[in-house]
KEVEXPA-251141 format. One record per residue (C-alpha): residue number from 1; chain; y, x, z. Coordinates in steps of 0.001 Angstrom, whole numbers. Example, Ala and Ser with C-alpha at 12.3 -4.5 7.8 and 13.67 -1.06 7.14 Angstrom:
BEGIN
<rec nr="1" kette="A" c2="-4500" c1="12300" c3="7800"/>
<rec nr="2" kette="A" c2="-1060" c1="13670" c3="7140"/>
This chain:
BEGIN
<rec nr="1" kette="A" c2="-1182" c1="-19634" c3="8478"/>
<rec nr="2" kette="A" c2="572" c1="-16836" c3="6537"/>
<rec nr="3" kette="A" c2="3713" c1="-17131" c3="8819"/>
<rec nr="4" kette="A" c2="1721" c1="-16571" c3="11811"/>
<rec nr="5" kette="A" c2="-43" c1="-13723" c3="9954"/>
<rec nr="6" kette="A" c2="3565" c1="-12309" c3="8484"/>
<rec nr="7" kette="A" c2="4419" c1="-11978" c3="11857"/>
<rec nr="8" kette="A" c2="1315" c1="-10026" c3="13989"/>
<rec nr="9" kette="A" c2="1880" c1="-7234" c3="10847"/>
<rec nr="10" kette="A" c2="5806" c1="-7081" c3="11338"/>
<rec nr="11" kette="A" c2="5003" c1="-6763" c3="15572"/>
<rec nr="12" kette="A" c2="2271" c1="-4199" c3="14499"/>
<rec nr="13" kette="A" c2="3840" c1="-1785" c3="11911"/>
<rec nr="14" kette="A" c2="7307" c1="-2612" c3="13883"/>
<rec nr="15" kette="A" c2="6815" c1="1243" c3="15517"/>
<rec nr="16" kette="A" c2="5539" c1="2961" c3="12968"/>
<rec nr="17" kette="A" c2="7880" c1="5013" c3="10227"/>
<rec nr="18" kette="A" c2="7027" c1="4342" c3="6729"/>
<rec nr="19" kette="A" c2="8957" c1="6154" c3="4043"/>
<rec nr="20" kette="A" c2="8641" c1="3643" c3="1948"/>
<rec nr="21" kette="A" c2="9902" c1="1012" c3="4620"/>
<rec nr="22" kette="A" c2="6637" c1="-1278" c3="3948"/>
<rec nr="23" kette="A" c2="7562" c1="-1920" c3="250"/>
<rec nr="24" kette="A" c2="3520" c1="-2225" c3="-372"/>
<rec nr="25" kette="A" c2="3860" c1="-5284" c3="1964"/>
<rec nr="26" kette="A" c2="6283" c1="-7097" c3="-977"/>
<rec nr="27" kette="A" c2="4771" c1="-9287" c3="-3227"/>
<rec nr="28" kette="A" c2="5396" c1="-9006" c3="-7268"/>
<rec nr="29" kette="A" c2="5260" c1="-5024" c3="-6510"/>
<rec nr="30" kette="A" c2="2490" c1="-3784" c3="-8700"/>
<rec nr="31" kette="A" c2="-315" c1="-2995" c3="-6270"/>
<rec nr="32" kette="A" c2="-3603" c1="-1949" c3="-8075"/>
<rec nr="33" kette="A" c2="-4544" c1="364" c3="-10555"/>
<rec nr="34" kette="A" c2="-7999" c1="88" c3="-12740"/>
<rec nr="35" kette="A" c2="-10450" c1="2843" c3="-13482"/>
<rec nr="36" kette="A" c2="-13147" c1="1293" c3="-15354"/>
<rec nr="37" kette="A" c2="-14492" c1="-1415" c3="-12982"/>
<rec nr="38" kette="A" c2="-12893" c1="334" c3="-9993"/>
<rec nr="39" kette="A" c2="-10350" c1="-1402" c3="-8909"/>
<rec nr="40" kette="A" c2="-7878" c1="982" c3="-6588"/>
<rec nr="41" kette="A" c2="-4609" c1="714" c3="-4026"/>
<rec nr="42" kette="A" c2="-1661" c1="2233" c3="-6199"/>
<rec nr="43" kette="A" c2="579" c1="5328" c3="-5047"/>
<rec nr="44" kette="A" c2="4446" c1="3444" c3="-4816"/>
<rec nr="45" kette="A" c2="6174" c1="7161" c3="-4009"/>
<rec nr="46" kette="A" c2="8744" c1="8890" c3="-6648"/>
<rec nr="47" kette="A" c2="7267" c1="12364" c3="-5840"/>
<rec nr="48" kette="A" c2="3235" c1="11669" c3="-4668"/>
<rec nr="49" kette="A" c2="3126" c1="14853" c3="-4607"/>
<rec nr="50" kette="A" c2="5294" c1="14714" c3="-798"/>
<rec nr="51" kette="A" c2="2455" c1="12488" c3="864"/>
<rec nr="52" kette="A" c2="-1231" c1="13813" c3="1942"/>
<rec nr="53" kette="A" c2="-2714" c1="10707" c3="1361"/>
<rec nr="54" kette="A" c2="-1742" c1="10192" c3="-2728"/>
<rec nr="55" kette="A" c2="-4756" c1="11025" c3="-4125"/>
<rec nr="56" kette="A" c2="-4190" c1="11960" c3="-8237"/>
<rec nr="57" kette="A" c2="-6334" c1="9610" c3="-10535"/>
<rec nr="58" kette="A" c2="-5986" c1="9552" c3="-14590"/>
<rec nr="59" kette="A" c2="-2621" c1="10102" c3="-14403"/>
<rec nr="60" kette="A" c2="-1055" c1="7837" c3="-11681"/>
<rec nr="61" kette="A" c2="-1912" c1="8512" c3="-8431"/>
<rec nr="62" kette="A" c2="-4111" c1="7044" c3="-6243"/>
<rec nr="63" kette="A" c2="-2864" c1="6001" c3="-2244"/>
<rec nr="64" kette="A" c2="-5330" c1="6461" c3="363"/>
<rec nr="65" kette="A" c2="-3428" c1="4613" c3="3087"/>
<rec nr="66" kette="A" c2="-6147" c1="2199" c3="5136"/>
<rec nr="67" kette="A" c2="-3327" c1="938" c3="6623"/>
<rec nr="68" kette="A" c2="-1375" c1="-445" c3="3852"/>
<rec nr="69" kette="A" c2="-5768" c1="-972" c3="1977"/>
<rec nr="70" kette="A" c2="-5756" c1="-3349" c3="4565"/>
<rec nr="71" kette="A" c2="-2290" c1="-4734" c3="4716"/>
<rec nr="72" kette="A" c2="-2739" c1="-5866" c3="969"/>
<rec nr="73" kette="A" c2="-6308" c1="-7750" c3="1507"/>
<rec nr="74" kette="A" c2="-4587" c1="-9520" c3="4076"/>
<rec nr="75" kette="A" c2="-1493" c1="-10859" c3="2057"/>
<rec nr="76" kette="A" c2="-2045" c1="-10655" c3="-1407"/>
């Protein structure tokens, strides 16, 4: 099932430009941060201030990209 899901994701993402080259869907990359009991998606950008979806959160930045959050939930 995972192979089929990844193929569907690739088809959907095909025409969408991502400055991070979809590194958020690769395994082994630290994806989540914790703030007390809350878990949040970490921003992967070197300079988060350049992204409108990056929000400062306790010395790191949270990624508010709905697509990325959904992909992480489905693929990891």
